C-alpha positions as CSV (number, residue, x, y, z in Angstrom):
1,X,-11.5,-206.7,36.5
2,X,-11.0,-210.1,35.0
3,X,-12.1,-213.3,36.8
4,X,-9.0,-215.1,35.6
5,X,-7.0,-212.7,38.0
6,X,-8.5,-213.2,40.8
7,X,-9.2,-216.0,43.5
8,X,-12.6,-217.0,45.0
9,X,-12.2,-215.1,48.4
10,X,-11.6,-211.5,46.4
11,X,-14.7,-212.5,44.2
12,X,-16.3,-212.5,47.9
13,X,-15.2,-209.5,48.9
14,X,-16.0,-207.6,45.8
15,X,-19.5,-209.1,45.8
16,X,-19.9,-207.5,49.1
17,X,-19.6,-203.8,47.7
18,X,-21.1,-204.5,44.3
19,X,-23.3,-207.5,42.8
20,X,-22.9,-206.7,39.3
21,X,-20.9,-209.2,36.8
22,X,-20.2,-209.2,33.0
23,X,-20.4,-212.5,30.8
24,X,-19.1,-212.0,27.3
25,X,-20.5,-214.3,24.7
26,X,-18.9,-214.9,21.1
27,X,-18.4,-217.4,18.5
28,X,-15.6,-219.5,16.8
29,X,-16.5,-218.7,13.1
30,X,-14.9,-217.8,9.9
31,X,-13.7,-214.1,9.6
32,X,-12.4,-214.0,6.5
33,X,-8.4,-212.9,6.9
34,X,-9.3,-212.1,10.7
35,X,-9.0,-214.6,13.8
36,X,-11.7,-217.3,14.0
37,X,-12.3,-216.0,17.4
38,X,-12.8,-212.6,16.2
39,X,-16.1,-212.2,18.0
40,X,-15.3,-213.8,21.4
41,X,-11.7,-211.6,21.6
42,X,-13.9,-208.6,20.9
43,X,-16.5,-209.2,23.2
44,X,-14.4,-210.0,26.0
45,X,-12.0,-207.1,25.6
46,X,-14.7,-204.7,25.3
47,X,-15.8,-206.1,28.3
48,X,-12.7,-206.0,30.4
49,X,-11.8,-202.5,29.4
50,X,-15.2,-201.0,30.4
51,X,-15.5,-203.1,33.7
52,X,-12.5,-202.2,34.7
53,X,-12.7,-198.6,36.3
54,X,-16.1,-199.6,38.0
55,X,-14.4,-202.7,39.6
56,X,-17.1,-205.3,38.3
57,X,-15.9,-208.6,37.5
58,X,-15.9,-210.0,33.7
59,X,-15.9,-213.8,33.4
60,X,-14.2,-215.4,30.4
61,X,-15.8,-215.3,27.3
62,X,-18.3,-217.9,26.0
63,X,-16.1,-218.7,22.6
64,X,-19.2,-220.8,21.1
65,X,-22.4,-219.9,19.7
66,X,-24.8,-220.5,17.0
67,X,-23.3,-219.9,13.5
68,X,-24.6,-223.0,11.5
69,X,-24.6,-220.9,8.1
70,X,-20.6,-221.2,8.4
71,X,-20.1,-224.6,9.0
72,X,-18.7,-225.1,5.4
73,X,-15.8,-223.0,6.4
74,X,-13.0,-225.2,8.0
75,X,-12.3,-223.8,11.8
76,X,-16.0,-222.8,12.4
77,X,-17.6,-224.5,15.7
78,X,-21.4,-224.2,16.2
79,X,-23.8,-224.9,19.0
80,X,-27.5,-225.6,18.5
81,X,-29.7,-222.9,19.2
82,X,-31.3,-225.1,22.1
83,X,-27.8,-225.9,23.4
84,X,-26.7,-222.0,23.4
85,X,-29.9,-221.3,25.3
86,X,-29.2,-224.0,28.1
87,X,-25.5,-223.2,28.5
88,X,-26.3,-219.3,28.9
89,X,-29.2,-220.3,31.5
90,X,-26.9,-222.6,33.5
91,X,-24.2,-219.5,33.5
92,X,-27.1,-217.2,34.5
93,X,-28.2,-219.6,37.1
94,X,-24.5,-220.2,38.8
95,X,-23.9,-216.4,39.0
96,X,-27.2,-216.1,40.7
97,X,-26.7,-218.9,43.0
98,X,-23.2,-217.2,44.2
99,X,-24.5,-214.0,45.1
100,X,-24.7,-211.7,41.6
101,X,-28.0,-209.8,41.1
102,X,-27.2,-207.6,38.1
103,X,-25.6,-209.6,35.1
104,X,-24.6,-208.0,31.9
105,X,-24.1,-210.0,29.0
106,X,-22.0,-208.7,26.3
107,X,-22.6,-210.1,22.9
108,X,-20.2,-210.2,20.2
109,X,-22.1,-212.3,17.5
110,X,-25.0,-211.9,15.6
111,X,-26.0,-215.3,15.2
112,X,-26.7,-215.2,19.4
113,X,-29.3,-212.6,19.4
114,X,-32.5,-214.4,18.9
115,X,-31.2,-217.3,21.4
116,X,-30.1,-214.5,24.2
117,X,-34.1,-213.2,23.9
118,X,-34.0,-216.2,26.6
119,X,-32.8,-213.6,29.4
120,X,-36.3,-211.8,29.4
121,X,-37.8,-215.3,30.4
122,X,-35.1,-215.8,32.8
123,X,-35.6,-212.7,34.7
124,X,-39.3,-213.7,35.0
125,X,-38.5,-216.5,36.9
126,X,-35.3,-215.0,39.1
127,X,-36.9,-212.3,41.4
128,X,-34.6,-209.9,42.5
129,X,-31.9,-210.8,39.8
130,X,-31.6,-209.2,36.5
131,X,-29.9,-210.0,33.1
132,X,-29.3,-207.7,30.6
133,X,-27.8,-208.3,26.8
134,X,-25.5,-205.6,25.2
135,X,-24.7,-206.4,21.5
136,X,-21.7,-204.2,21.5
137,X,-21.3,-203.9,17.9
138,X,-24.6,-202.6,16.7
139,X,-25.5,-200.8,20.0
140,X,-26.7,-197.3,19.0
141,X,-23.9,-195.1,19.7
142,X,-21.4,-197.7,17.9
143,X,-23.4,-198.0,14.8
144,X,-23.6,-194.5,14.3
145,X,-20.0,-194.1,14.6
146,X,-19.7,-197.2,12.2
147,X,-22.1,-195.2,9.8
148,X,-20.4,-192.1,10.1
149,X,-16.9,-193.7,9.5
150,X,-18.0,-195.7,6.4
151,X,-21.4,-197.1,5.9
152,X,-20.2,-200.5,3.9
153,X,-19.2,-202.4,6.8
154,X,-20.6,-205.9,8.2
155,X,-19.1,-209.4,9.1
156,X,-15.4,-209.3,8.8
157,X,-14.9,-206.3,7.1
158,X,-13.2,-203.1,8.2
159,X,-15.2,-203.0,11.6
160,X,-13.9,-206.0,12.8
161,X,-10.3,-205.3,11.8
162,X,-8.5,-204.6,15.0
163,X,-5.0,-205.0,15.8
164,X,-6.0,-207.6,18.4
165,X,-8.0,-209.7,15.5
166,X,-5.4,-209.6,12.8
167,X,-3.0,-212.3,12.3
168,X,0.4,-211.9,12.1
169,X,1.8,-212.4,8.1
170,X,-1.8,-212.2,6.8
171,X,-2.2,-209.2,4.2
172,X,-5.6,-208.0,3.6
173,X,-7.2,-207.2,0.2
174,X,-7.0,-203.5,-1.0
175,X,-10.5,-203.5,-2.5
176,X,-13.7,-202.9,-1.1
177,X,-16.1,-206.0,-1.7
178,X,-19.6,-205.5,-2.7
179,X,-22.2,-205.9,-0.1
180,X,-23.8,-209.5,-0.2
181,X,-27.6,-210.1,-0.6
182,X,-28.4,-210.9,3.3
183,X,-31.8,-211.9,2.5
184,X,-30.7,-214.5,0.2
185,X,-27.5,-215.4,2.4
186,X,-30.2,-216.0,5.2
187,X,-32.0,-218.8,2.7
188,X,-29.0,-220.9,2.0
189,X,-27.4,-223.9,3.0
190,X,-23.6,-223.8,4.7
191,X,-22.1,-225.0,1.4
192,X,-23.9,-222.4,-1.0
193,X,-23.1,-219.7,2.0
194,X,-19.7,-220.4,1.3
195,X,-20.1,-220.3,-2.5
196,X,-21.6,-216.8,-2.0
197,X,-19.3,-215.5,0.1
198,X,-16.0,-216.6,-1.2
199,X,-13.6,-215.4,1.3
200,X,-16.1,-214.7,4.0
201,X,-16.5,-211.1,4.1
202,X,-20.3,-209.8,3.8
203,X,-19.0,-206.4,1.9
204,X,-16.8,-203.4,2.4
205,X,-13.1,-202.8,2.6
206,X,-11.0,-205.1,4.7
207,X,-9.1,-202.6,6.4
208,X,-9.1,-198.7,7.2
209,X,-6.8,-196.6,9.2
210,X,-6.1,-197.5,12.9
211,X,-7.3,-193.9,14.0
212,X,-11.1,-195.1,12.6
213,X,-10.6,-198.1,14.6
214,X,-9.6,-196.3,17.6
215,X,-12.6,-193.8,17.4
216,X,-15.0,-196.7,17.0
217,X,-13.2,-198.8,20.2
218,X,-13.5,-195.4,22.4
219,X,-17.1,-195.5,21.7
220,X,-17.6,-199.0,22.1
221,X,-15.9,-199.2,25.7
222,X,-17.6,-196.1,26.6
223,X,-21.1,-197.6,25.7
224,X,-20.7,-200.6,27.1
225,X,-19.5,-199.1,30.3
226,X,-22.8,-197.4,30.2
227,X,-24.4,-200.6,29.9
228,X,-23.0,-201.7,32.7
229,X,-23.9,-199.0,34.9
230,X,-27.7,-199.3,34.2
231,X,-30.4,-198.9,34.4
232,X,-31.1,-202.0,36.2
233,X,-35.0,-201.4,37.0
């Protein structure tokens, strides 16, 4: 139940039945041959599909995250760590002020994870309200499915190559790219990171059969739905 398809009185009526809400967060950053909005597209879509049968409202994705390492790739936009934390804090404060009491943040970007640790601090200062974080792509069941399909997978590889993140007229390379040294990558500035990554894929095949992606997506939706359902303490 996307908020974009509701007016405020409908939200008020929904709140009388259920105090849960879902807030997707992502980023706008290079994804090799995939959409720059991949992380936001996926977090919002998996949240919406998971929440639909539950009747829980899903807010538009926060489309900007913490991604300083990719700033040498045109089209990437990054928030400072402190800025991102304060934006998420403001969103949680707003949701609590308007009556939501159980808030699931569905995260689609690895660079946001550390900053989203602020949810624990926020919970401590908001008795009666709970916020939880679900990073859908590396949640236990989804990651196990990735490993079962093809363990050589990471940023901008096949595991993010869904029909809704592909770009019309853009062909994918056919080879399997060797995995980048992630420990080395974390020490590099944006220019050096671009030189190391080349096209931006961290490693693995660029595309796998759609049947593999369909199986992965079903698991992602089911696991995200379980996160919406709880436990909430």
